[in-house]
C-alpha positions as CSV (number, residue, x, y, z in Angstrom):
1,M,123.3,107.6,100.7
2,K,120.0,106.1,101.8
3,L,117.0,107.0,99.6
4,D,113.5,107.1,100.9
5,I,110.2,106.7,99.0
6,I,110.1,110.4,98.2
7,D,113.6,110.4,96.7
8,L,112.7,107.4,94.6
9,K,109.6,109.1,93.3
10,I,111.7,112.2,92.4
11,L,114.2,110.1,90.6
12,K,111.5,108.2,88.7
13,A,109.7,111.4,87.7
14,L,113.0,113.1,86.5
15,Q,113.9,110.0,84.5
16,E,110.6,110.2,82.7
17,N,110.8,113.9,82.1
18,S,113.8,115.9,83.3
19,K,112.3,119.2,82.1
20,I,109.4,119.0,84.6
21,T,109.1,122.1,86.7
22,N,109.8,121.9,90.4
23,I,106.1,122.8,91.1
24,E,104.9,119.9,88.9
25,L,107.5,117.6,90.6
26,S,106.4,118.6,94.1
27,K,102.8,117.8,93.3
28,M,103.8,114.4,91.9
29,V,105.8,113.5,95.0
30,G,103.4,115.1,97.6
31,L,105.7,117.7,99.0
32,S,105.8,121.5,98.8
33,A,108.1,123.1,96.3
34,A,110.9,124.1,98.7
35,P,111.6,120.7,100.2
36,T,111.3,119.1,96.8
37,L,113.9,121.4,95.3
38,G,116.1,120.8,98.3
39,R,115.9,117.0,97.8
40,V,116.7,117.4,94.0
41,Q,119.7,119.6,94.9
42,K,120.9,117.0,97.5
43,L,120.5,114.2,94.9
44,E,122.6,116.3,92.5
45,K,125.2,117.3,95.0
46,T,125.8,113.7,96.2
47,G,126.1,112.4,92.6
48,V,122.9,110.3,92.6
49,I,121.8,112.5,89.8
50,S,124.9,113.0,87.7
51,S,123.5,114.8,84.6
52,Y,120.4,115.5,82.5
53,H,120.1,114.3,78.9
54,A,118.0,114.8,75.8
55,K,116.7,111.6,74.3
56,V,116.8,111.9,70.5
57,D,114.4,110.2,68.2
58,D,116.7,108.6,65.7
59,T,113.9,108.0,63.2
60,K,113.2,111.8,63.0
61,L,116.9,112.2,62.0
62,G,116.6,109.6,59.3
63,L,118.5,107.0,61.1
64,G,117.1,103.5,60.8
65,F,118.6,101.8,63.9
66,S,121.5,101.7,66.3
67,A,123.6,98.6,66.8
68,L,126.3,97.7,69.3
69,I,128.9,95.4,67.8
70,Q,131.8,93.6,69.4
71,L,134.5,92.0,67.3
72,S,138.0,90.8,67.6
73,L,140.8,90.6,65.1
74,I,142.9,87.5,64.6
75,R,146.0,89.7,64.1
76,Q,146.3,92.7,66.3
77,K,149.3,94.3,64.6
78,S,149.0,98.0,63.9
79,T,148.9,97.3,60.1
80,A,146.0,94.8,60.5
81,V,144.1,97.2,62.7
82,G,144.7,100.1,60.3
83,N,143.6,98.0,57.3
84,F,140.4,97.0,59.2
85,I,139.6,100.6,60.0
86,D,140.2,101.6,56.4
87,Q,137.9,98.9,55.2
88,I,135.1,99.8,57.7
89,S,135.5,103.5,56.9
90,S,134.8,102.9,53.2
91,I,131.3,101.4,53.9
92,D,128.5,103.9,53.5
């Protein structure tokens, strides 16, 4: 699907605030409400917009940070993996 400048403005606005009303969105992109809604629906139907999410503030939940860790085990037997999972699970 080829996107034009209006589609890109719609995507940017929705990425910044997916709860924006269609009227607010239409004012931001310079179209009336009906064509704006039609474009959003087309972006959803074609899968360009696949879902909407809530971004959670981890600090408000008392979580200090998030980390992505990759590791490998020397032995990959099921007992070694099980022991590793047991050890990791015991850490607070």
